[in-house]
N, C-alpha and C positions, 0 to 999 in steps of 0.2 A: 313461492319462495324457493330459490335454488337449493338443491341438495336436501330438501326437507325429508324425504323418505329415507335417504341414506343415513341421516343423523338418528332417525327413529330406529332404524335397523341396528345400528351400533349400540344405541341405548339399551334395546331389548336383549341384544346379545350379552351385554354385560350384566343385565339383571339376571339372566339365566346362569351366567358363569358364577355370580356371587350369591344369589338368593334362590336359585332353583326355578322350577316351573309352576310353583303354586305360591307366589309371594303375596304378602300383604303390602300394598303400595299406597303411598300418599301422592296424589297427583296435585302438585303445588301450583297455585295460580292456574287452575285447570282449564279456564275458558270453556269452550264447548265440549271438552272431553276428548281432544285429539289423541292424547297419550293413552288414556284409558281405553279408548276404542281399539287401538292397535295392540295394547297389552292383552286384552281379553280375547281378541281374535287369535293371537299367537299362543296364549297361555289360558285356556278355558277355566282352569282351576284357580286362577289368581283372583284377588279381590282388590277393590280400589276405593279410596276415599278422595273425592275431589274437593278442593277448597279454593274459593275465589270470593272476591267482593263484588264483581260485576253482575248486576241483576239480570241483564239481558243475556249474557253468555251463559249464566247459570240456568236461565229459563230454557235455553236451547238444549243444554246438557241434560237437564232433568227430564225434558220431554223425550229426548233420544233414548235414554237409558231407563225409561219408566218400566217397572215390572221386573227389572233385573236385580235380584237380591244380592248380587256380587258387588253392587255399586251403591255408594251413598255420597251425599254432598253436604258441605258445610259452607255457610256464608260467613266469612271472617276477613278482617283487615290485617294483612301481614305486618303492618306497622304498629298494630296494637300489641303491647308487651304481653297481653294475656291470651293471644289468639289460639295458642295450642290447647287451652282448656276446652275449647269447643270440639276438639277432635274426639271421635268415638273410641279410639285406641291410644294407649300411652306410648306405644312404639310401633315402628314399621320396619319391614325388611328392606324397603327401598323407598326413597323420596325422589320423585322425578319432576322436572320442570323444563319447559322449552319456550323460548321467545317471549319471555314474560318478565324476568327479574331486571331487565334493563330499564324498567319503569322506576326502579329505586335508585337513589343516589348511593355512593359507595359506603357512607357511614351507616345508614340503616340496613344496607345489605350485609355488612359485616355483623351487625347485631342479629339479623335473621339467621345467618350461618351459625352463630352461637346457639340460637334456639334449636336449630335443626340437629345440632350435635346431641341434643337431649331427646330427640324424637326418633332418630335412626338407631336401631338396636346395635349392640356391639357386633362387629363383623358385617353389618349391613352397609348399604351404599346410598350415596346422594349423587344425583347427576343433574347438571345444568347445561342445556344446549341453548346458546344465545349469541347475540352479536358481541364479540370480544375483540377490541381493536388494539393493536400494537402501535403505539404512537411513535415508535422509533423508526417506522417505515412510511413516511408521509407520501412518497411518490407511488409506492405500491398501493397504499390505501386509496389514493385518488384515482389510480387506474382502475382498481376494482370497483369503486363506487360509480365511476362513469360507465363502465361496462354493464353493471347491474341495472342502473337506471335506464340505460338505452334499451335493455331487454324488457324492462317493465313497460316502457312506453310502447314498444312493439306489441306486447300482449294487450295493453289497453286499447290500442288502435284496432286490434283484432276482435275486441268485444269483451275482454276480461274486465271485471268490476274491481276498482281499486278500493283502498281503505275508506275514503270518504263516501264513495258511491255505495259501498256495502251498508254503511250506517244509515244512509239516506233511505235505502230499501227497508232496513229494520224499523226505522221510525214510522214507516207507512204500513207495516204489518199489524193486523189487528191484535195478535197475541204478544207482539214484541214492542209495540209503541210505548206502552207505559213503562216497562223495564228499561227501554232505551232512553227515555227522558230522564229517568232516575239515574241511569248510568252517567249521562253527560253532566248531571248536577254534581256527581261525585268526582269525576275525572276531568271534565272539560274535554277539549279536543284530543289531547294526548299528554300523558305525564312526561315530565322533563327529568329523566334519569341519567345514569352513567353507563358507559360501555368499556370498562377497564379490560386489560389484557387477560388472556387465559392464565398467565403466570401470576397475576394479581389474585385471581380467584383461587388458584391452588394454594398460594401462600396464606391467604386469608382463611381458607377452610382448615388448613393445618393449625393455624393460630387459634381457631375457634374450637378445636378439640378433635378433629379428624386425624387419624393416624397417618394416612397417605392421601395424596391428591395430585392429579396431573391431567392434562388434556389427553383424551383417547381418540379424538377425531377432530379434524379441522378442515375448513375451506378457506379461501382467501379472506373472508370477512367474519366467519363464525367459528365457534369451537364448542366441543362437548367436554366438559370437565367432570371427571369422576373422582369422588372422595369416598374413602372407606373408613368406618369407625374402628 
């Protein structure tokens, strides 16, 4: 993924700026724990709760962080109106998510943002790094898409494993075969969500109860939106 580490760096810079170096973090739609891994390497005194519905990705995350008492995991569906009840804490200094919430359509995402306004402590932060498309620039969007896919094809030709190939390997792995089958029963091949603009995310977060919200990083296709309670 282009610029992946750069978006994580900016995200953690802003965690430090707003919540300090020992924050309590909710890693939202955590997957394999990519954010939590980088968080703890940079801030050893931080703690993280990872929440996700995907049993295969949670199995990887739980194995990777086994024995680390700074990390806990919760399996929950973010479309369930009661999902926050499963969390071990009532509030967090920061809620972080990356390349995940595009699986949701705009209406349930707006509902989720309202729920998160009740999870982030006053003065705390929420950050979402994801694909955010400005539909007013179709020629720019098409040029970026063509360039990105050409780069992906070159990497694939050089031996990189793509999305489908990764899941084929997971399905053959003794530890992941069962969770992977369960995962595809839940999601299918890929959820059909939305990719609204960074401006939409900022407006929706403010309407949901955050005091401030704006993009703090962007690439031609993606953005990192920061909201503060």
